[in-house]
C-alpha positions in Angstrom: -10.7 -11.0 -17.6 -9.0 -9.5 -14.6 -10.0 -6.0 -13.6 -6.4 -4.8 -13.9 -5.6 -6.1 -17.4 -6.1 -2.7 -19.0 -3.5 -1.1 -16.8 -0.9 -3.7 -17.8 -0.7 -1.8 -21.1 1.6 0.7 -19.3 2.9 -1.4 -16.5 6.6 -2.1 -16.6 7.1 0.4 -19.4 9.2 3.6 -19.4 7.5 7.0 -19.8 8.8 7.2 -23.4 6.5 4.3 -24.4 3.4 5.5 -22.5 0.5 6.7 -24.6 -0.1 10.4 -24.4 -3.8 9.7 -24.7 -3.7 7.6 -21.6 -1.7 10.2 -19.7 -4.2 12.9 -20.7 -7.1 10.7 -19.7 -5.6 9.7 -16.3 -4.7 13.3 -15.5 -8.2 14.5 -16.3 -9.8 11.8 -14.2 -7.5 12.5 -11.2 -8.5 16.1 -11.3 -12.1 15.2 -11.1 -11.5 13.2 -7.9 -9.6 15.9 -6.0 -11.5 17.6 -3.2 -10.6 20.7 -1.3 -12.1 19.2 1.8 -11.3 15.5 1.6 -12.4 13.0 4.2 -9.4 10.9 3.2 -6.0 11.6 1.7 -4.6 9.0 -0.6 -0.8 9.4 -0.8 1.3 7.5 -3.5 4.9 7.0 -2.5 7.4 6.4 -5.3 11.1 5.8 -5.6 12.4 5.1 -9.2 8.9 3.8 -10.2 8.8 5.3 -13.7 7.8 1.9 -15.2 4.9 1.3 -12.7 3.6 4.7 -11.5 1.3 5.4 -14.4 -0.5 2.1 -14.1 -1.0 2.7 -10.4 -2.4 6.2 -10.9 -4.5 5.0 -13.8 -6.2 2.5 -11.4 -6.7 5.2 -8.8 -8.1 7.6 -11.4 -11.0 5.2 -12.0 -12.0 4.9 -8.3 -15.7 4.9 -7.6 -16.0 6.5 -4.2 -18.9 8.3 -2.4 -16.5 10.1 -0.1 -14.5 13.3 -0.9 -10.9 12.5 -1.3 -7.6 13.9 -2.4 -4.8 12.1 -4.1 -1.2 13.3 -3.6 2.2 11.9 -4.6 5.6 11.7 -2.9 8.7 11.4 -5.0 11.4 9.9 -2.8 14.3 11.6 -4.7 13.9 9.3 -7.7 16.7 9.1 -10.3 14.5 8.1 -13.2 11.4 10.0 -14.7 9.1 9.3 -11.8 8.7 13.0 -11.0 8.0 13.7 -14.7 4.9 11.5 -14.5 3.5 13.4 -11.6 4.1 16.6 -13.5 2.6 15.2 -16.7 -0.6 14.3 -14.8 -0.7 17.7 -13.2 -1.3 16.2 -9.8 0.0 17.6 -6.4 3.2 15.9 -5.2 6.0 16.5 -2.8 9.7 15.7 -3.0 11.2 13.8 -0.1 15.0 13.8 -0.4 15.7 11.4 2.5 15.5 7.8 1.4 13.3 5.1 3.0 9.6 4.1 3.0 9.4 5.7 6.4 10.5 9.1 5.2 8.2 8.8 2.1 5.2 7.8 4.1 5.8 10.4 6.8 6.0 13.0 4.1 2.6 12.0 2.8 1.1 12.0 6.3 2.5 15.4 7.1 0.8 16.9 4.0 -2.5 15.0 4.4 -5.6 17.1 4.7 -8.0 14.2 5.3 -9.3 12.7 8.5 -7.9 9.4 7.2 -4.6 8.6 5.4 -4.5 5.8 2.9 -1.1 4.4 1.9 -0.5 3.6 -1.7 2.6 2.0 -3.2 3.5 3.1 -6.8 4.2 -0.4 -8.1 0.7 -1.6 -7.1 -2.8 -1.4 -8.8 -6.0 -1.0 -6.9 -9.6 -2.1 -7.7 -12.3 0.5 -8.3 -14.0 0.3 -4.9 -10.7 0.0 -2.9 -10.7 3.5 -1.3 -14.5 3.5 -0.5 -14.2 0.0 1.1 -11.2 1.2 3.3 -13.1 4.3 4.4 -16.3 2.4 5.1 -14.3 0.4 7.7 -12.5 3.4 9.1 -15.9 5.1 9.7 -17.0 2.4 12.0 -16.9 3.2 15.8 -13.7 2.1 17.5 -11.7 1.5 14.3 -8.4 3.4 14.2 -6.7 1.6 11.2 -7.4 -1.0 8.6 -5.4 -3.4 6.4 -6.5 -5.5 3.5 -4.9 -8.1 1.2 -3.1 -8.3 -2.1 -2.5 -10.6 -5.0 0.2 -10.8 -7.6 0.0 -10.1 -11.3 -0.7 -13.3 -13.2 2.0 -14.1 -15.7 3.5 -17.1 -17.6 6.4 -17.4 -15.1 4.2 -18.4 -12.2 1.7 -21.2 -12.0 -1.9 -20.0 -11.7 -2.8 -22.8 -9.3 0.5 -22.4 -7.3 -0.1 -18.7 -7.0 -3.6 -19.2 -5.7 -2.5 -21.7 -3.1 0.4 -19.5 -2.0 -1.9 -16.5 -1.6 -4.6 -18.6 0.2 -2.1 -19.9 2.8 -0.6 -16.5 3.3 -4.0 -14.8 3.7 -5.1 -17.4 6.2 -2.0 -17.0 8.3 -2.3 -13.2 8.2 -6.0 -13.4 9.2 -5.3 -15.7 12.2 -2.3 -13.6 13.3 -4.4 -10.4 13.1 -6.5 -11.3 16.2 -3.6 -11.1 18.6 -0.8 -9.4 16.6 -2.5 -7.1 14.0 0.6 -5.1 13.8 2.4 -8.0 12.2 -0.4 -8.6 9.6 -0.6 -5.1 8.2 1.4 -4.2 5.0 2.1 -0.7 3.9 0.8 -1.2 0.4 -2.7 -1.9 1.8 -2.8 0.2 5.0 -5.1 3.1 6.1 -5.5 4.8 9.4 -6.7 7.9 11.3 -4.5 10.8 10.4 -4.5 12.6 13.8 -3.6 9.5 15.8 -0.9 8.5 13.3 0.7 11.9 13.7 0.8 11.4 17.4 2.4 8.0 17.1 4.8 9.0 14.3 6.2 7.0 11.5 9.7 5.6 12.1 12.3 6.6 9.7 15.3 4.8 11.3 14.4 1.3 10.1 14.7 -0.3 6.6 11.4 -2.1 6.8 8.6 -2.5 9.3 7.5 1.2 9.6 4.0 0.1 8.8 3.9 -2.5 11.6 5.5 -0.1 14.1 2.9 2.5 13.3 0.1 -0.1 13.7 1.6 -1.1 17.1 1.4 2.5 18.3 -2.1 2.9 17.0 -3.5 0.0 19.0 -3.9 2.2 22.1 -6.4 4.4 20.2 -8.7 1.6 18.8 -9.0 -1.6 16.9 -7.1 -2.5 13.7 -9.5 -4.1 11.3 -8.6 -6.7 8.7 -10.5 -6.6 5.4 -10.8 -9.8 3.2 -13.2 -8.4 0.6 -12.1 -8.6 -3.0 -13.2 -5.0 -3.3 -10.1 -4.0 -1.3 -7.7 -6.6 -2.8 -4.8 -4.8 -4.5 -2.5 -6.4 -7.2 1.2 -6.0 -7.3 4.5 -7.3 -8.7 6.7 -10.2 -7.4 9.3 -8.1 -5.5 8.7 -10.0 -2.2 8.1 -13.4 -3.7 10.6 -14.0 -6.5 10.4 -16.4 -9.4 10.2 -19.6 -7.4 6.9 -19.8 -5.5 7.8 -23.2 -3.9 11.0 -21.8 -2.4 9.3 -18.7 -1.1 6.4 -20.7 0.3 8.8 -23.2 2.0 10.8 -20.4 3.6 7.7 -18.6 4.9 6.1 -21.8 6.1 9.2 -22.7 8.2 9.2 -19.2 9.7 5.4 -19.5 10.4 5.8 -22.8 12.3 8.7 -21.3 14.4 6.5 -18.3 15.3 3.2 -20.2 15.7 3.1 -18.9 19.3 2.3 -15.4 18.1 -1.1 -16.5 17.1 -2.1 -16.9 20.7 -0.4 -14.1 22.5 -0.2 -10.3 22.3 2.9 -8.1 22.4 3.3 -4.5 23.2 7.0 -3.9 22.3 9.5 -5.4 19.8 13.2 -5.3 19.8 14.9 -3.9 16.7 17.2 -6.1 14.7 20.6 -4.5 14.0 20.5 -5.3 10.3 17.2 -3.5 10.0 18.4 -0.2 11.4 19.4 2.7 9.0 22.9 3.8 9.9 
């Protein structure tokens, strides 16, 4: 049985179908985790994530972590009942009315009390030792940021074998790329970093995607970006970036990887923005 199976009871379901017993239990457990002097701040960004947020927070509420932490939410001006879930759980959250992952992540960073800031996406579920594993790595000398890996929810629409092969090939490429271009291997849903240094670098809000990689690029001057492969830090998410056809997605990414094979052997300190990625 997968560790996240229990959370699927509320995944992809509207608030009206969520169990009040689950809501009460998750809210209670989240309160127990909150520290007034956290070593790390875990910020959950959410935009119209009514159907996924409770499952995410349920997984976070059952974290086993030896470090003091705080868990906060960022509601990116959702039009559904996302904010109502934060309220129902009685957890601290902030409203960010400007839209983009950059604005939402920046809001979480600005309100973080911890030495470290751990990014969380509301449509993703995290294993019980995720936070502790990320902090363990950040506590090592010379480490300024850390990124881990993620899997996709197993369902009947996707071949189990095909999914494993897809994830394996992707993981290998990200790992090899992380030696010279760690900024291209990080992903916002599994990214954590030193709060003070991140505030100095700043999170870009003028681009549609890539704010995580841009931040990682700026953080490199402060230390090393570590890449965790442990299952303890492997999150599970939906198929937003993959789609229904694994073969098509794999083929497209394979072609891009071959074209960009040179990045595995060279570093880069600056990237040019693509016009279609700029927020007008």
